C-alpha positions in Angstrom: 23.8 -19.2 -34.8 21.2 -20.3 -32.4 19.6 -17.7 -30.1 17.1 -18.0 -27.3 13.7 -16.2 -27.9 14.1 -13.0 -25.8 10.3 -12.8 -25.2 10.6 -16.2 -23.3 14.1 -16.3 -22.1 15.2 -12.7 -21.5 17.1 -12.0 -18.2 14.8 -10.9 -15.4 14.2 -10.9 -11.7 14.4 -14.8 -11.7 16.8 -15.6 -14.6 20.4 -14.9 -15.4 22.8 -16.2 -18.1 26.5 -16.8 -18.0 28.5 -17.7 -21.1 30.7 -20.0 -19.1 31.8 -20.6 -15.4 33.9 -17.7 -14.5 37.3 -18.2 -12.7 36.0 -15.6 -10.2 33.0 -17.7 -8.9 31.8 -14.6 -6.8 30.3 -13.4 -10.0 27.6 -15.9 -10.0 27.6 -16.7 -6.2 26.2 -13.2 -5.7 23.2 -14.0 -7.9 22.8 -17.4 -6.1 22.5 -15.7 -2.7 20.3 -13.1 -4.2 17.9 -15.7 -5.6 17.9 -17.5 -2.2 17.1 -14.2 -0.4 14.2 -13.6 -3.0 11.7 -15.6 -4.7 14.3 -18.0 -6.2 15.6 -18.2 -9.8 17.7 -19.9 -12.4 21.3 -19.4 -13.7 21.9 -20.8 -17.2 25.4 -21.4 -18.2 26.3 -21.4 -21.9 24.4 -18.4 -23.1 25.7 -14.9 -23.9 23.7 -12.6 -21.6 23.6 -9.6 -24.0 22.8 -11.3 -27.2 21.0 -14.6 -25.9 23.3 -16.6 -28.3 23.6 -20.2 -27.3 27.2 -20.9 -26.9 26.8 -24.2 -25.1 29.2 -25.8 -22.5 32.1 -28.1 -23.6 30.7 -31.6 -23.8 33.8 -33.2 -22.3 33.8 -31.0 -19.3 30.1 -30.6 -18.6 29.8 -33.1 -15.8 33.0 -31.9 -14.1 31.7 -28.1 -14.5 28.4 -29.2 -12.9 30.1 -30.7 -9.8 32.3 -27.7 -9.6 29.4 -25.3 -9.6 27.5 -27.4 -7.0 30.4 -27.6 -4.6 31.1 -23.8 -4.9 27.6 -23.0 -4.0 27.4 -25.5 -1.0 30.8 -24.5 0.3 30.8 -20.7 -0.2 27.2 -19.8 0.9 25.8 -19.5 4.3 23.3 -20.8 5.3 23.8 -23.7 3.0 22.1 -23.6 -0.3 21.4 -26.8 -2.1 21.0 -26.1 -5.9 19.1 -28.2 -8.3 21.3 -28.6 -11.4 20.5 -30.2 -14.7 21.5 -30.3 -18.4 19.2 -28.5 -21.0 19.9 -29.6 -24.7 19.4 -26.8 -27.3 19.8 -28.4 -30.9 23.4 -29.7 -30.8 24.6 -27.8 -27.7 24.2 -28.3 -24.0 23.4 -25.9 -21.3 23.8 -26.1 -17.6 20.7 -24.9 -15.6 21.3 -24.1 -11.9 18.0 -23.6 -10.1 18.1 -21.9 -6.7 15.0 -22.2 -4.5 13.7 -19.3 -2.4 15.3 -19.7 1.0 13.6 -19.9 4.4 16.5 -19.0 6.6 17.4 -15.5 5.2 19.7 -13.7 5.0 21.9 -15.8 2.8 25.4 -14.4 2.1 28.9 -15.2 0.6 30.9 -16.6 3.5 34.1 -14.9 2.4 32.4 -11.4 2.3 30.8 -11.7 5.6 27.2 -11.7 6.9 26.6 -8.0 6.1 28.7 -7.2 2.9 28.0 -10.6 1.4 24.1 -10.2 1.3 22.8 -9.6 -2.2 19.4 -9.1 -3.6 17.7 -9.3 -7.0 16.4 -5.9 -8.2 14.9 -5.4 -11.7 16.9 -8.1 -13.3 20.3 -7.1 -11.6 22.1 -8.4 -8.6 22.9 -5.7 -6.0 24.3 -5.6 -2.4 21.7 -5.4 0.2 21.3 -2.2 2.1 21.4 -2.3 5.9 17.6 -1.9 6.3 17.2 -4.8 3.8 19.5 -7.0 5.8 17.5 -6.3 8.9 14.2 -7.2 7.1 15.8 -10.5 5.9 16.9 -11.3 9.4 13.2 -10.8 10.7 11.9 -12.8 7.8 14.2 -15.6 8.4 13.1 -15.9 12.1 9.4 -15.6 11.0 8.9 -12.2 12.8 7.7 -8.8 11.7 9.3 -5.5 12.6 6.3 -4.1 14.2 6.3 -7.1 16.7 9.7 -6.2 18.0 9.8 -5.2 21.7 11.4 -1.9 22.6 13.3 -0.9 25.8 10.6 1.6 26.7 8.1 0.9 29.5 4.5 2.0 29.5 1.9 2.0 32.5 -1.4 0.2 32.8 -3.2 3.5 32.4 -1.4 4.2 29.1 -2.4 0.9 27.8 -6.0 1.4 28.8 -6.0 4.9 27.2 -4.5 3.3 24.0 -7.2 0.6 23.9 -10.0 3.1 24.4 -8.6 5.3 21.5 -8.5 2.4 19.1 -12.0 1.4 20.1 -13.2 4.9 19.7 -12.0 5.1 16.2 -13.3 1.8 15.3 -16.9 3.0 16.5 -16.4 6.2 14.5 -15.9 4.2 11.4 -19.1 2.2 12.1 -21.1 5.4 12.1 -20.5 5.9 8.5 -20.1 2.2 7.2 -23.3 0.2 7.3 -21.4 -3.1 6.8 -19.1 -2.4 9.8 -22.1 -1.3 11.9 -23.4 -4.9 11.7 -20.4 -6.2 13.5 -20.3 -5.4 17.2 -17.0 -3.9 18.4 -15.9 -5.5 21.6 -13.9 -3.6 24.1 -10.1 -3.8 23.6 -7.9 -5.1 26.4 -4.2 -5.4 27.3 -4.5 -9.2 26.8 -5.5 -8.8 23.3 -2.6 -6.4 22.6 -0.3 -9.0 24.2 -1.7 -11.6 21.8 -1.2 -9.3 18.8 2.4 -8.6 20.0 1.7 -4.9 20.4 2.9 -5.0 24.0 4.8 -7.5 26.1 4.7 -8.1 29.8 8.2 -8.7 31.3 7.6 -9.4 35.0 5.9 -6.4 36.4 7.0 -4.2 33.4 4.9 -3.5 30.3 7.0 -2.9 27.2 5.6 -1.5 23.9 6.6 -3.0 20.5 7.4 -0.9 17.4 3.8 -1.5 16.3 2.4 0.1 19.5 4.7 3.1 19.1 3.6 3.6 15.4 -0.1 3.2 16.2 0.4 5.7 19.1 2.2 8.2 16.8 5.5 7.9 18.7 9.1 7.9 17.4 11.1 4.7 18.0 14.9 3.9 18.3 15.0 1.8 15.2 12.8 3.8 12.7 12.6 7.3 11.6 9.5 9.3 12.5 7.0 7.8 10.0 4.5 10.2 8.3 2.6 10.7 5.1 3.6 13.3 2.6 0.9 14.7 0.3 1.4 17.0 -2.6 -0.4 18.5 -5.6 1.6 19.2 -8.8 0.5 21.2 -11.8 1.2 19.1 -14.9 2.4 15.6 -15.1 5.8 15.9 -13.4 7.1 17.4 -10.2 8.4 20.5 -11.8 5.5 22.8 -10.9 4.7 22.5 -7.3 1.3 23.8 -6.0 0.8 22.7 -2.3 1.9 20.0 0.1 1.1 18.7 3.6 2.7 16.4 6.1 0.6 14.3 8.3 2.0 12.9 11.5 0.4 11.2 14.5 -1.2 7.7 14.9 -1.1 5.7 11.7 -4.9 5.6 11.4 -5.3 9.3 11.7 -2.5 9.7 8.9 -4.7 7.6 6.7 -7.7 9.8 7.4 -5.8 13.0 7.0 -4.3 12.0 3.6 -7.5 10.7 2.3 -9.3 14.1 3.0 -6.4 15.9 1.4 -6.9 14.1 -1.8 -10.6 14.6 -1.8 -10.1 18.4 -1.4 -8.1 18.6 -4.7 -9.8 16.3 -7.0 -12.7 17.4 -9.2 -16.3 17.2 -8.2 -18.4 16.4 -11.3 -22.0 17.1 -11.4 -24.6 14.9 -13.1 -28.0 16.2 -13.9 -31.1 14.0 -13.8 -34.3 16.0 -14.5 -34.3 18.6 -11.7 -31.8 16.8 -9.5 -28.2 17.4 -9.5 -25.9 14.8 -8.0 -22.2 15.5 -7.6 -19.5 12.6 -7.9 -15.8 12.7 -7.3 -13.8 12.1 -10.4 -12.2 9.0 -8.8 -13.7 6.4 -6.5 -13.2 7.6 -2.8 -13.2 4.1 -1.6 -10.2 3.2 -3.8 -8.3 6.3 -2.7 -8.7 5.2 0.9 -7.9 1.6 0.2 -4.6 2.4 -1.5 -3.5 4.9 1.2 -4.4 2.4 3.7 -2.3 -0.3 2.2 0.6 2.0 1.8 0.6 2.8 5.5 -0.2 -0.7 6.8 2.1 -2.7 4.5 5.1 -0.3 4.1 8.5 -1.2 5.3 9.2 0.8 8.6 12.9 -0.1 8.3 13.1 1.7 5.1 14.2 5.4 5.7 11.6 6.8 3.3 7.9 8.1 3.9 4.6 7.2 2.1 4.0 9.7 -0.6 0.6 10.7 -2.0 1.0 12.9 -5.1 -1.8 14.3 -7.3 -0.8 15.2 -10.9 -3.1 16.4 -13.8 -3.4 12.9 -15.1 -3.1 10.6 -12.1 -3.0 9.9 -8.4 0.3 8.3 -7.4 0.9 6.6 -4.1 4.4 5.4 -3.2 5.0 3.0 -0.3 8.6 2.4 0.9 9.9 -1.1 0.6 9.4 -3.5 -2.1 7.0 -6.3 -1.9 8.0 -9.2 0.4 9.2 -12.4 -1.2 5.9 -14.1 -0.3 3.8 -11.4 -2.1 3.5 -10.5 -5.8 1.3 -8.1 -7.7 -0.6 -11.1 -9.3 -1.3 -12.4 -5.9 -2.6 -9.1 -4.7 -5.0 -8.9 -7.7 -6.3 -12.3 -6.8 -7.0 -11.1 -3.3 -4.2 -12.9 -1.4 -3.4 -11.2 1.9 0.1 -11.5 3.5 0.7 -8.6 5.9 4.2 -7.3 6.3 3.4 -5.7 9.6 1.3 -8.3 11.4 0.6 -6.4 14.6 -0.5 -3.3 12.9 -2.7 -5.3 10.6 -4.4 -7.0 13.5 -5.2 -3.5 15.1 -6.4 -2.2 11.7 -8.7 -5.2 11.2 -10.0 -4.7 14.7 -11.0 -1.2 14.1 -12.3 -1.9 10.5 -9.7 0.0 8.6 -8.8 -3.3 6.7 -10.1 -6.7 6.4 -8.1 -9.9 6.6 -9.6 -11.3 3.3 -7.5 -9.3 0.9 -10.6 -8.0 -0.9 -9.3 -4.4 -1.0 -7.0 -4.6 -4.1 -9.7 -6.5 -6.2 -12.1 -3.8 -5.4 -9.8 -1.2 -6.8 -10.3 -2.7 -10.3 -14.0 -3.1 -9.7 -14.4 0.5 -8.8 -12.4 1.6 -11.8 -14.7 -0.3 -14.1 -17.8 1.2 -12.4 -16.4 4.7 -12.8 -15.4 4.1 -16.4 -11.7 4.7 -15.7 -8.6 2.8 -16.8 -7.5 0.3 -14.3 -5.0 1.3 -11.8 -1.4 0.3 -12.4 1.0 -1.2 -9.9 4.8 -1.7 -9.9 7.3 -3.2 -7.5 10.2 -1.0 -8.3 13.6 -0.9 -6.6 12.7 -0.7 -3.0 9.3 1.0 -3.6 5.8 -0.1 -4.3 3.9 2.3 -6.5 0.3 2.5 -7.5 -1.1 4.9 -10.1 -4.9 5.9 -10.6 -5.6 7.5 -13.9 -7.7 10.7 -13.4 -10.7 11.5 -15.6 -9.6 13.4 -18.6 -13.0 14.4 -19.9 -13.4 17.1 -22.4 -15.1 20.5 -21.3 -18.5 18.9 -21.8 -20.3 15.6 -21.9 -23.6 14.6 -23.3 -26.3 13.3 -20.9 -29.8 12.7 -22.2 -29.0 14.9 -25.2 -28.4 17.8 -22.9 -24.9 19.3 -22.5 -23.7 19.4 -18.9 -20.5 21.1 -17.7 -18.3 18.4 -16.2 -15.1 20.4 -15.5 -16.5 22.4 -12.8 -14.1 22.2 -9.8 -15.2 23.2 -6.3 -11.9 24.4 -5.1 -11.1 23.4 -1.6 -8.4 24.8 0.5 -6.6 23.6 3.7 -5.7 27.1 5.0 -8.8 27.7 7.0 -12.3 26.2 7.1 -13.7 29.9 6.6 -11.9 30.2 3.3 -13.5 26.9 2.2 -17.1 28.0 3.1 -16.9 31.3 1.2 -16.7 29.5 -2.0 -20.2 28.1 -2.0 -23.5 29.8 -1.5 -26.3 28.3 0.8 -28.0 26.4 -2.0 -24.7 24.7 -3.2 -23.9 23.8 0.5 -27.3 22.2 1.0 -26.9 20.2 -2.3 -23.4 19.0 -1.3 -24.7 17.9 2.0 -27.6 16.1 0.5 -25.4 14.4 -2.0 -23.1 13.1 0.7 -26.0 11.8 2.7 -27.4 10.1 -0.3 -24.2 8.2 -0.6 -23.8 7.5 3.1 -27.1 7.7 4.9 -25.8 6.7 8.3 -23.1 9.4 8.3 -22.7 11.4 11.5 -22.6 15.2 11.6 -19.0 15.1 12.7 -18.0 12.8 9.8 -19.9 15.0 7.4 -18.1 18.0 8.6 -14.8 16.2 8.0 -15.8 15.0 4.5 -17.0 18.5 3.4 -14.2 20.5 5.0 -16.8 22.5 7.1 -16.8 23.6 10.7 -19.0 21.6 13.1 -21.3 24.6 13.7 -21.8 25.1 10.0 -22.5 21.5 9.4 -25.0 21.4 12.3 -26.7 24.5 10.9 -27.4 23.0 7.5 -28.5 19.7 9.0 -31.0 21.7 10.9 -32.0 23.8 7.9 -32.9 20.8 5.8 -34.7 19.1 8.7 -36.8 22.2 9.3 -37.7 22.4 5.7 -38.9 18.7 5.7 -36.1 17.7 3.2 -34.3 15.6 5.7 -35.3 13.4 8.6 -33.6 11.1 11.1 -34.8 7.5 11.2 -33.7 5.6 14.3 -31.5 6.6 17.3 -28.3 8.5 17.3 -26.0 5.5 17.1 -27.7 3.0 14.8 -30.2 5.3 12.9 -29.8 6.8 9.4 -30.8 10.0 7.5 -33.6 9.9 5.0 -34.0 12.4 2.1 -37.7 13.2 1.9 -37.7 15.7 -1.0 -35.5 15.3 -4.1 -36.0 18.8 -5.5 -33.2 21.2 -5.8 -32.8 23.2 -2.5 -33.6 26.9 -2.8 
């Protein structure tokens, strides 16, 4: 008995077996349209799908069967699908291989079942009927459009557009205060003409109409999508059984990213490292990677999918779930190589303008670089049944680590709370607050006082007070002006 090697020929997203051509041809036509609606695939006739036993096709009927399969596909599917069909010999038997290319005119469907019920997709090695939101996405893909570029029936004024442009510009300037690379790139003023080019608004005669992307960036609810927001939670243990706290962040998408990012920083450990008399504190996971993953989840999720972005912190990992599987053009391997194909083209343009993302796809490769620098396992990614999930392993250190033959406690956690700023501030004495501020400045010398307050969870007045204290003692000084200057730490000794 001949069998195919399951490590090479097991059924999957792009491969299915049939022991023979069934009388009910819909059994394989469903898979045909699923392949055409996805990344393509092959159906091999003459193999038992459960055992991978090579049964073969009757030699005296093989060409007639090939013609029947070809005609069934061409006649039964809409738009037309032209299969590539061939014979594959395996020892003394022959198999029929039907290759279906990825289609460009989605959605493909079985004509007898209709343009909605007859649409199928390939999910984790099985063929399933497409849900309504998936059909809508396929329609947009087939017409080379993205959901966020779709014009709504609402109208907006010139003043509202100007205010929208000013807020995106102000946020871009805010990011440049803390990012030395961004600060080298001048940020031009944003205009209605640019929004039209990005398809965030459309001018219809004397009326300005926003697209779905405009509404999402503005924190508004649209007729064709649920209110999008980010759900954040902390769980005790490695499952959702023991819930600790949660928050929901609404509003403009770029503010949701900022809020979710700060939420995670509040609940991960801060690990001290002692070098001589100087103590430097580090987050247990790379902050840049946390922001990048949340940003990608918000920017590239499906806004037709009824779910929300979820950011969950467990004892052993940070898990970020983005609604909507990867598009047919994108794969995890492409992401790792830095390929960038945005699902939401208009939102991506706005994010790139502000500096939230770049167009080069460098963010995902940086996740793996940062993990290596931190000595952490690489993040894991999975495209799973309508969701894209990324996991960041947390640092599971023992109670102590050895540094220069000295034992340093590394499980100290500076507990942060989102209840009130006052509650957070009572957890630290003055010396600890000064050290936290110095550590933050050493990592981001061009940070603004406002941004420092956000990063540390302090009130603006408290932050300003400690900046002044450190300057008065000669530990800290400002080099350059308010917009383009930076902070310089003069003394490295432990504050007293």
